C-alpha positions as a printed NumPy array, in Angstrom:
array([[ -0.092,  -0.024,   0.055],
       [  1.248,   3.479,  -0.602],
       [  0.475,   7.142,   0.393],
       [  0.878,   8.749,  -3.089],
       [ -2.715,  10.256,  -3.057],
       [ -2.197,  11.734,   0.464],
       [  1.196,  13.226,  -0.389],
       [ -0.061,  14.705,  -3.558],
       [ -2.981,  16.273,  -1.744],
       [ -0.606,  17.559,   1.106],
       [  1.53 ,  19.206,  -1.48 ],
       [ -1.266,  20.374,  -3.633],
       [ -0.064,  18.564,  -6.613],
       [ -2.412,  16.94 ,  -9.221],
       [ -2.12 ,  13.328, -10.395],
       [ -2.149,  14.747, -14.041],
       [  1.035,  16.825, -13.265],
       [  2.753,  13.815, -11.782],
       [  1.862,  11.754, -14.765],
       [  3.415,  14.341, -17.034],
       [  6.592,  14.436, -14.88 ],
       [  6.843,  10.653, -14.8  ],
       [  6.005,  10.254, -18.489],
       [  3.13 ,   7.923, -17.502],
       [ -0.574,   7.958, -18.269],
       [ -2.994,   9.669, -15.922],
       [ -4.751,   6.266, -15.512],
       [ -1.56 ,   4.68 , -14.281],
       [ -0.963,   7.413, -11.632],
       [ -4.623,   7.181, -10.649],
       [ -4.374,   3.365, -10.133],
       [ -1.264,   4.066,  -7.917],
       [ -3.127,   6.709,  -6.041],
       [ -6.066,   4.445,  -5.362],
       [ -3.789,   1.413,  -4.507],
       [ -5.291,  -0.588,  -7.371],
       [ -1.814,  -1.03 ,  -8.715],
       [  1.642,  -0.502,  -7.062],
       [  4.479,   1.334,  -8.735],
       [  7.75 ,  -0.542,  -9.386],
       [ 10.389,   0.191,  -6.829],
       [ 12.227,   2.24 ,  -9.537],
       [  9.055,   4.33 , -10.158],
       [  8.436,   4.66 ,  -6.351],
       [ 11.854,   6.258,  -5.936],
       [ 11.31 ,   8.478,  -9.029],
       [  7.809,   9.552,  -7.516],
       [  9.605,  10.277,  -4.159],
       [ 12.228,  12.331,  -5.724],
       [  9.688,  14.44 ,  -7.705],
       [  7.53 ,  15.012,  -4.741],
       [ 10.643,  15.749,  -2.477],
       [ 10.011,  13.015,   0.045],
       [ 11.619,   9.731,   0.947],
       [ 10.416,   6.665,  -0.708],
       [  9.659,   5.325,   2.863],
       [  7.114,   8.282,   3.377],
       [  5.135,   7.001,   0.379],
       [  4.81 ,   3.509,   2.043],
       [  2.191,   2.169,   4.438],
       [  3.39 ,  -0.509,   6.743],
       [  0.927,  -3.387,   6.823]])
């Protein structure tokens, strides 16, 4: 599980903006945000870098 949706909201960043920065489709980012699909480790680190947080901050411990 991830916190991408929460971090985007906290930072006031749209899923569309993140999709453009990652060169991914909006649907892919939306699936990440809804935890329907999980990003690869590589993409998780890219997302964290773009959002200015650590990859660990994007994860929810289960």
